[in-house]
C-alpha positions, 0 to 999 in steps of 0.5 A: 418089685412090689411083692403085693402083685404078680410080676410082669415079664417086663419087670426088672430082675433083682440083679438088674436093679442092683446095677441100674439103681445107682444111676436112676436115684436122682433123689434118695429113696426116702425123699419126702416128695417121692410117692412111688417106688423108684423100681416100680416106676422103672418097671412101668416104663419098661412095661410101656416100651415092651408091650406098646400099650398106651400110657393111659392103659398102664396096669393099676398095680403099677404107678400111675402113668403120669408119674412114670412118664414124668420120671422117665423124662427127668431121667432123659433130661438129666443124662443119667441114662446116657451115662448108664448106656456108656458104662454098660457098653464098656462093661460088656466089651471088657467082658469079651476081651475088647477095649472099652472104647470101640475103634469102628462103628456101623451106621445106617437108618430105618424108617418108622411109619408115623401115627396120628401123634407123630404125623404132623408136617414138622415131625413126619416126612415121606421116604420115597425109597421105602414108600413110607410117611414117618420118621427116620431113625439114624443110628451108629453102633459098635461092632457088637451092635451096642448103641453109640449115637442116635438121631431122629429126623423126618423120613425125607431127610437123606441119611448122608446129611446126618452122617457127620452129626452121628460120627461127631456124637460117636467120637464124643462118647468114645473120647475120639476112639473111632477110626473107621465107619462102615455103611451101605451104598446109601452113604456113597459120594464125596460129601459123606466121605468128607464129612467122615474125614472131618471127624477123623474117621475113614468111611468104608461103603460095603457094597452088594455083590454084582451077581446077587441072588437072594439074601446075602449077608454083607460084612459088617453091615449086618450088625446094625441091621441086627440092632434094628431087629432088636428094637422091633422086640419092643412094640412101642418102637415098631412105629413112631407113636410119639409126639416129640422126636426126642421122646422117640429117641429116648425110648430107643435108649431105654430099650438098648439099656434093657437089652444090655442090662440083662446081659450085664446081669447074667455076667454078674451072676456067672462071675 
């Protein structure tokens, strides 16, 4: 952090930066074309995603918004954030005595309302079940709630259509370790089951009890719902404010990294 300014609550800590810096340094820190501190650029990205501020309202004591945005897009394009996420997930699982690669995933989707930036016909659709126009976020997480796969589509796209793509991505990042996937009743039917089998996964649909009264905590399904709730802590992600679907997916990736990085830093301090 720049010692000349007061810290923001969203700033990365020293312990977190020690973990993340090797992944983000696409160039040496003293590279001639680098004008701004890489740590301050990362702080700027965290500030935008956490507070939901517009890019042009970046505080003056953080790097200019174009520098932060462009560097964030470089990180996403290089794949270094994907590697960081995978390593953090393996680290946190190992710390809890789990195998580094999960054998089970939970899948679900969430609809985000569109904004003027994301409301074009190519980006937004109408979700009749949720009565929302916007984008649909399809997500697969492990049994700890850590992100494995993510897809953004118009809200009118059926989640069953995206199931095979989600599972294919999850299998790729776990070296084919996934054996079972839990889902809600929106994934019922022969086609989703066949799509799962095609990826070597057994699909288990967790159904609501017939005599449901009030809130019911459903086995396994609550894990992905909690992951969605974690994302609502980041105000930039409560609606779809992005012009491009890839950018919305990328900011969710950064949000998960921020959460997991904090837990990993706590482990490092306690060890």
